DRENPA-3360 file (N, C-alpha, C; in nm, 2 decimals, always signed):
BEGIN
1 = MPQPNMQQ = +0.08/-0.12/+0.00/+0.01/+0.00/+0.00/+0.10/+0.12/+0.00 ~ +0.06/+0.22/-0.09/+0.15/+0.34/-0.10/+0.14/+0.42/+0.02 ~ +0.24/+0.50/+0.06/+0.23/+0.58/+0.18/+0.15/+0.71/+0.14 ~ +0.07/+0.75/+0.23/-0.01/+0.88/+0.21/+0.07/+1.00/+0.20 ~ +0.04/+1.09/+0.11/+0.12/+1.21/+0.11/+0.07/+1.30/+0.23 ~ +0.17/+1.30/+0.33/+0.14/+1.37/+0.45/+0.10/+1.53/+0.43 ~ +0.17/+1.60/+0.35/+0.15/+1.74/+0.32/+0.01/+1.76/+0.26 ~ -0.03/+1.66/+0.16/-0.16/+1.68/+0.09/-0.27/+1.65/+0.20;
9 = MLKQVQKM = -0.25/+1.55/+0.28/-0.35/+1.52/+0.39/-0.36/+1.63/+0.49 ~ -0.26/+1.70/+0.52/-0.27/+1.81/+0.62/-0.35/+1.91/+0.55 ~ -0.33/+1.94/+0.42/-0.41/+2.05/+0.36/-0.55/+2.01/+0.35 ~ -0.58/+1.88/+0.33/-0.72/+1.84/+0.33/-0.79/+1.86/+0.47 ~ -0.71/+1.83/+0.56/-0.77/+1.84/+0.71/-0.80/+1.99/+0.74 ~ -0.69/+2.07/+0.70/-0.71/+2.23/+0.72/-0.84/+2.28/+0.64 ~ -0.85/+2.23/+0.53/-0.96/+2.27/+0.45/-1.09/+2.22/+0.51 ~ -1.10/+2.11/+0.56/-1.21/+2.05/+0.61/-1.24/+2.14/+0.75;
17 = QAEVARAQ = -1.15/+2.16/+0.82/-1.16/+2.24/+0.95/-1.23/+2.37/+0.92 ~ -1.18/+2.43/+0.82/-1.22/+2.57/+0.78/-1.38/+2.56/+0.73 ~ -1.40/+2.46/+0.65/-1.54/+2.43/+0.61/-1.64/+2.41/+0.72 ~ -1.59/+2.31/+0.82/-1.68/+2.29/+0.93/-1.69/+2.42/+1.01 ~ -1.60/+2.49/+1.03/-1.63/+2.61/+1.12/-1.71/+2.71/+1.05 ~ -1.70/+2.72/+0.91/-1.79/+2.81/+0.84/-1.94/+2.75/+0.85 ~ -1.95/+2.61/+0.83/-2.09/+2.56/+0.84/-2.15/+2.59/+0.98 ~ -2.06/+2.57/+1.08/-2.11/+2.59/+1.23/-2.17/+2.73/+1.24;
25 = EELAAAEV = -2.09/+2.83/+1.19/-2.12/+2.97/+1.19/-2.26/+2.99/+1.13 ~ -2.27/+2.93/+1.00/-2.40/+2.95/+0.93/-2.52/+2.88/+1.00 ~ -2.49/+2.78/+1.07/-2.59/+2.70/+1.14/-2.63/+2.78/+1.27 ~ -2.55/+2.85/+1.33/-2.58/+2.93/+1.45/-2.68/+3.04/+1.41 ~ -2.67/+3.10/+1.28/-2.76/+3.20/+1.24/-2.88/+3.15/+1.17 ~ -2.89/+3.03/+1.12/-2.99/+2.97/+1.05/-3.11/+2.92/+1.14 ~ -3.23/+2.94/+1.10/-3.35/+2.90/+1.18/-3.44/+2.82/+1.10 ~ -3.51/+2.72/+1.16/-3.62/+2.66/+1.11/-3.75/+2.68/+1.19;
33 = QASSGGGM = -3.87/+2.66/+1.13/-3.98/+2.67/+1.20/-4.07/+2.54/+1.19 ~ -4.15/+2.52/+1.28/-4.23/+2.41/+1.29/-4.37/+2.45/+1.36 ~ -4.47/+2.36/+1.34/-4.59/+2.41/+1.40/-4.67/+2.27/+1.42 ~ -4.77/+2.29/+1.51/-4.86/+2.17/+1.53/-5.01/+2.24/+1.58 ~ -5.09/+2.14/+1.58/-5.23/+2.19/+1.60/-5.29/+2.28/+1.49 ~ -5.25/+2.26/+1.37/-5.30/+2.34/+1.26/-5.25/+2.49/+1.27 ~ -5.12/+2.49/+1.33/-5.06/+2.63/+1.34/-5.09/+2.70/+1.47 ~ -5.17/+2.62/+1.57/-5.20/+2.70/+1.69/-5.08/+2.71/+1.78;
41 = VSVRVSGA = -4.97/+2.62/+1.76/-4.85/+2.63/+1.83/-4.73/+2.63/+1.72 ~ -4.65/+2.73/+1.73/-4.53/+2.73/+1.64/-4.40/+2.75/+1.72 ~ -4.30/+2.70/+1.66/-4.17/+2.73/+1.72/-4.06/+2.77/+1.62 ~ -3.96/+2.84/+1.67/-3.84/+2.86/+1.59/-3.73/+2.81/+1.65 ~ -3.64/+2.73/+1.58/-3.53/+2.65/+1.62/-3.41/+2.69/+1.55 ~ -3.30/+2.73/+1.61/-3.17/+2.76/+1.54/-3.10/+2.63/+1.49 ~ -3.02/+2.65/+1.40/-2.94/+2.54/+1.34/-2.86/+2.47/+1.45 ~ -2.83/+2.55/+1.55/-2.74/+2.49/+1.66/-2.83/+2.43/+1.78;
49 = LVVKEIRI = -2.96/+2.40/+1.73/-3.07/+2.34/+1.82/-3.10/+2.41/+1.94 ~ -3.11/+2.54/+1.93/-3.16/+2.63/+2.04/-3.31/+2.66/+2.01 ~ -3.40/+2.63/+2.09/-3.53/+2.69/+2.07/-3.53/+2.84/+2.10 ~ -3.57/+2.91/+1.99/-3.56/+3.05/+2.00/-3.70/+3.13/+2.03 ~ -3.81/+3.05/+1.99/-3.94/+3.12/+2.02/-4.05/+3.01/+2.01 ~ -4.14/+3.02/+2.10/-4.26/+2.95/+2.11/-4.37/+3.04/+2.10 ~ -4.47/+3.02/+2.00/-4.59/+3.10/+1.99/-4.71/+3.01/+2.01 ~ -4.80/+3.06/+2.10/-4.93/+2.97/+2.12/-5.04/+3.08/+2.09;
57 = DPAAIDPD = -5.13/+3.03/+2.00/-5.25/+3.09/+1.97/-5.33/+3.10/+2.11 ~ -5.39/+3.22/+2.14/-5.47/+3.21/+2.26/-5.59/+3.11/+2.25 ~ -5.65/+3.08/+2.12/-5.75/+2.98/+2.11/-5.71/+2.84/+2.15 ~ -5.58/+2.81/+2.16/-5.52/+2.68/+2.20/-5.52/+2.66/+2.35 ~ -5.55/+2.76/+2.42/-5.56/+2.76/+2.56/-5.69/+2.72/+2.62 ~ -5.71/+2.60/+2.65/-5.83/+2.55/+2.71/-5.80/+2.50/+2.86 ~ -5.85/+2.57/+2.95/-5.82/+2.55/+3.10/-5.87/+2.41/+3.13 ~ -5.97/+2.36/+3.05/-6.01/+2.22/+3.09/-5.94/+2.11/+3.02;
65 = DPELLADM = -5.84/+2.14/+2.93/-5.76/+2.04/+2.87/-5.62/+2.09/+2.85 ~ -5.55/+2.10/+2.96/-5.41/+2.16/+2.94/-5.31/+2.05/+2.88 ~ -5.36/+1.93/+2.89/-5.28/+1.81/+2.82/-5.27/+1.83/+2.68 ~ -5.37/+1.88/+2.61/-5.38/+1.90/+2.47/-5.29/+2.00/+2.43 ~ -5.27/+2.12/+2.50/-5.17/+2.21/+2.47/-5.04/+2.17/+2.49 ~ -5.03/+2.10/+2.60/-4.88/+2.05/+2.63/-4.84/+1.95/+2.51 ~ -4.93/+1.87/+2.46/-4.90/+1.77/+2.35/-4.87/+1.85/+2.23 ~ -4.94/+1.96/+2.20/-4.91/+2.06/+2.08/-4.78/+2.12/+2.10;
73 = VLAAVNEG = -4.74/+2.16/+2.20/-4.61/+2.23/+2.23/-4.50/+2.12/+2.21 ~ -4.51/+2.01/+2.28/-4.42/+1.90/+2.26/-4.40/+1.86/+2.12 ~ -4.50/+1.85/+2.03/-4.50/+1.80/+1.90/-4.43/+1.91/+1.82 ~ -4.46/+2.04/+1.84/-4.40/+2.15/+1.75/-4.25/+2.15/+1.79 ~ -4.21/+2.14/+1.91/-4.07/+2.15/+1.96/-4.00/+2.03/+1.90 ~ -4.05/+1.91/+1.91/-3.98/+1.79/+1.84/-3.96/+1.80/+1.70 ~ -4.07/+1.87/+1.63/-4.06/+1.87/+1.48/-3.94/+1.98/+1.44 ~ -3.96/+2.09/+1.53/-3.85/+2.19/+1.52/-3.72/+2.13/+1.52;
81 = LRAAQELA = -3.68/+2.07/+1.63/-3.55/+2.00/+1.66/-3.52/+1.91/+1.55 ~ -3.61/+1.83/+1.49/-3.59/+1.73/+1.40/-3.54/+1.81/+1.27 ~ -3.62/+1.91/+1.23/-3.59/+2.00/+1.11/-3.45/+2.06/+1.13 ~ -3.42/+2.11/+1.24/-3.28/+2.18/+1.27/-3.17/+2.07/+1.25 ~ -3.19/+1.95/+1.31/-3.09/+1.85/+1.30/-3.06/+1.80/+1.15 ~ -3.18/+1.80/+1.08/-3.17/+1.76/+0.94/-3.09/+1.88/+0.86 ~ -3.11/+2.01/+0.89/-3.04/+2.11/+0.84/-2.90/+2.11/+0.87 ~ -2.87/+2.08/+0.99/-2.73/+2.06/+1.03/-2.66/+1.94/+0.97;
89 = AQRMGGAT = -2.72/+1.84/+0.94/-2.66/+1.73/+0.88/-2.62/+1.77/+0.73 ~ -2.72/+1.83/+0.67/-2.69/+1.88/+0.53/-2.58/+1.98/+0.53 ~ -2.57/+2.07/+0.62/-2.47/+2.17/+0.61/-2.33/+2.11/+0.65 ~ -2.33/+2.02/+0.75/-2.21/+1.96/+0.79/-2.15/+1.86/+0.70 ~ -2.25/+1.80/+0.63/-2.21/+1.70/+0.52/-2.15/+1.78/+0.41 ~ -2.20/+1.89/+0.38/-2.14/+1.98/+0.27/-2.00/+2.02/+0.31 ~ -1.97/+2.04/+0.43/-1.84/+2.08/+0.47/-1.72/+1.98/+0.43 ~ -1.76/+1.86/+0.43/-1.66/+1.75/+0.40/-1.68/+1.70/+0.26;
97 = AGLDLGAL = -1.76/+1.75/+0.18/-1.79/+1.70/+0.05/-1.66/+1.72/-0.04 ~ -1.63/+1.61/-0.11/-1.53/+1.63/-0.19/-1.39/+1.60/-0.14 ~ -1.38/+1.59/-0.01/-1.24/+1.56/+0.05/-1.23/+1.41/+0.07 ~ -1.09/+1.37/+0.04/-1.06/+1.22/+0.04/-1.03/+1.19/+0.19 ~ -1.14/+1.16/+0.27/-1.11/+1.13/+0.40/-1.06/+0.99/+0.42 ~ -1.08/+0.91/+0.32/-1.03/+0.78/+0.32/-0.89/+0.76/+0.35 ~ -0.81/+0.85/+0.29/-0.66/+0.84/+0.30/-0.62/+0.87/+0.46 ~ -0.70/+0.92/+0.52/-0.68/+0.95/+0.67/-0.68/+0.83/+0.75;
105 = GGLGLPGF = -0.75/+0.73/+0.70/-0.77/+0.60/+0.78/-0.63/+0.54/+0.81 ~ -0.52/+0.57/+0.73/-0.39/+0.52/+0.76/-0.33/+0.58/+0.88 ~ -0.38/+0.69/+0.93/-0.31/+0.75/+1.04/-0.37/+0.70/+1.17 ~ -0.47/+0.61/+1.16/-0.52/+0.56/+1.29/-0.59/+0.67/+1.37 ~ -0.64/+0.77/+1.31/-0.71/+0.87/+1.37/-0.86/+0.82/+1.40 ~ -0.91/+0.84/+1.53/-1.05/+0.80/+1.55/-1.15/+0.87/+1.47 ~ -1.25/+0.81/+1.41/-1.34/+0.86/+1.33/-1.32/+0.87/+1.18 ~ -1.19/+0.85/+1.15/-1.16/+0.86/+1.00/-1.12/+0.71/+0.95;
% end
């Protein structure tokens, strides 16, 4: 098996680190929205998985059925987090696209 070109691999790692840092910055600024209950509850979640806002339509507040409101909030938050995780996977996947990470396997680095 030919020896990997260490200088070329170092350049690839540096490029990947820069791309990952840029993707993380973009994710911190990106937001997704999700809702439940026909839009009665909506949430905004950052790409860094921080819930930024929860809005509840006053019509969703039924003092006789607080469990329904809790379920709507839970559903909206979970959908928002799922959408934010999907966005993060897309952005972070793009940060390493085109890099030959297979050559790093010979270095015994965990995860490569």
